[in-house]
N, C-alpha and C positions, 0 to 999 in steps of 0.2 A: 390684615395680613393672613388671616385664616383662609379667606377666599382665594388667595393667590397660591397657597400651598398645593391644592389639588391640581391646578393648572400647571404648576412647575413640575409636579410629579408626572403628570401625563406627558408633558413635553420631554422630560428626561427619559421616560419609558419608550416613547416613539423614537427619539434620537438614538437610544441604545439599540433598539430592534433594527433600525435602518442600517446600523453598522455591523450587524452580525453577518457572517458568511452564509450564503444560500447553499442548501444541500442539493446534491444530485443523487437520485435514487437512494436517499436516506444516508448518504455518506458525505464526507468532506469534499466539497467541490472546489476548494481553493487551489488545488493542483500545485502545491509547493509555494503558494503565496503566504508565507508565514512559517509556522511550526512544521517540522518534518517528521513528526511521530504520528503513527496511524494505527488503527485497529480494524481488522477485517477478517474475512474467511481465508483459511489456508487449505489448499489442496495440493496434490502433486501431479506431475506430468512427466512424460518421457521426452527429454530434450533431444533435439537433432540440430539442424541449421535453423537458427531463430531469426527474428526480425533485425538483429544487430549484425547478421552475416557470419556469426561464429558457429562452428560445429561443436556440440557438447554431447555428453553421454549421461546416463543415469547416475554414474558415480561422481560427476562433477558437482561442486557446490554452486549451483546457479539458480536464478529466479526469473520468472516471467511475471511482469506486472500488468495490471489492467490496461487495456487499450485506451481507456478514457484518460488515464494518467500519462501513458507513453505517448499517445498521439498528440497530446497537448504540448509536448516538448519537441516534436519532430519538425526540423526546419526543411522547408521545401518538400520534395516528393520522395526522398530517400530515407527510409527508417535507419539505414546503416549509419547515418550522420547524427542520429539522435544523441544529445548530450547525456542522456541517462545510460546509454550503452557503456558497459564496463564499470559503472559506478557500483558500489556495494550497498547492501542493506544489512541490518542486524535484526533478526527476528527472534522473538522469545515468547515463552509460555510456560505454564506448569505442566510438566510431563506426567501423565497419568500413571506411567509405568513405575516411576520413582517417587512421585509426589514432590519433586524438587524443581526449581526453575531450570530451564534449559534454553540456551541461545545458540544461534548459528549465524555466520556471515555468509552471504551468497552474492555473486555478481549478476547484475542485470544483463540478460542476453536475449530476451524475447518479450513479446506482448501477448496477453491472453484476451480472447474475445468472450463476451457474454458474462463478464464479471462486473461487480460494483467497483467503484474507483479505488477502494482501499484493499481489495482482495488480491492475493498473490498465489502463484503456483510455484512450488519448489521442486527441484529434482528429487528423486527418491532418496538419494544419499543425504541431502540437506533436510528433507522432511523427517526422515527417520531419527535425526538428532533431537527433534522436538516432540514427535508423537509416533505411535505405532501406525504403520501404513494401513492397517485394517480399519482405522478410524475414518479415513477418507477425507472428511471435512471437519475442521476444528477452527476455533477462534485464535487469532494470533495478533500480537502487538509487534510493530516493526518500525524501524527508523531508517531513513535514507542517510547514509554516512558521508555523502558528498564527494 
């Protein structure tokens, strides 16, 4: 029986590894197949008319998600019909200004290019709830609220 144990352990390890999600650019590539909590980089941008066809301003609580995640959900050729448009996320982190947890909810209105799959851009108003704008890029945890 001792000779079988290493073989069983090897088979179990290979089977487990085969079931793990593969990553894309070091991030979760499952693109909503399973858990909907993510960690990525947070930056801010100046919204205007986004991929969802909505006009927004710096004072709106809106978010632009990675094109990798957004485009994986776009039916056909019109991003305006993307089911992520209008959905909300909740983003949170420890705010360095207070040392306390901070969270904000923002509506998905756009897609950002050149980011990893879990990175997001918030409007200045939303970003300022979580961090000082002078920081520019910080780590954030966020959930898709559905």
